[in-house]
N, C-alpha and C positions, 0 to 999 in steps of 0.2 A: 884852645878855647872851644867849648862845645857850641853847637848851633844855637841852642836856646839862649845861652849867655851872650852870644854875638848879636842876635836879634834884639835882646833886651838892651844891649849897649847902643845899638843903632836907633832904637825907638826915641823919637824926639830930636835926635841930632841931625838926621838926614835932611829934614826940611830947611834947616838953617844954612845948608851949604849949597853950592852950585852943582848942577848935574853935569855929567860928562857930555862934551859937545858931540860925541858920536852916537848918543841915544836917539837923535832925530833920524839919522841915516846910518845905522850900524853896519859894520862889516860882518861877513859870515861868521867869523870866529869871535865876535864880541859876545860877552856874557848875556847881554840883553837881547841878542838876536833870536835866541831860542831858550826861553826860560822854562826850567823844570822846578819842581818843589825842592830838589836837592841843591839847586843853584840859587834859590831865592835870596839867601843872605849874602851871597857873593854879588848879585845884581844890586841889592840895596846898598851894600858897602861901597863897591867900586863905582858903579854908575851913578849912585846918589850922593856923591860928595868927596869920595876919596880916589877919584879917577887918576890923579897924578901918581898914585902908588900902583896902579894897574899895569902889568907888563904888556897887555894888549894895547892900551892907550899909549904908553911910552913908545912902543915900536911903531904903531900907526902914525902917531903924531910926528915922530921923527922922519918917517918916510913919506907921509902924505902932506905934510905942511900943517901949520897950526890952524885950528878951527876955533871960532868964537865960543866961549864958555856960556852955557845956558843959565 
């Protein structure tokens, strides 16, 4: 899927979902820790509602313990 298509798919859907609990205090390797224009759609997708699909979230959540969903 192209970036423009992905952003269009995300538009309107992200606000209905809960944010990743790591967005408040992200790890160095989190997508939201250092956002670039190339990673914008990734941040919107994973950090903005689909965090349970994110490999970083799954790894950190498993090893750091559960955090409250925002």
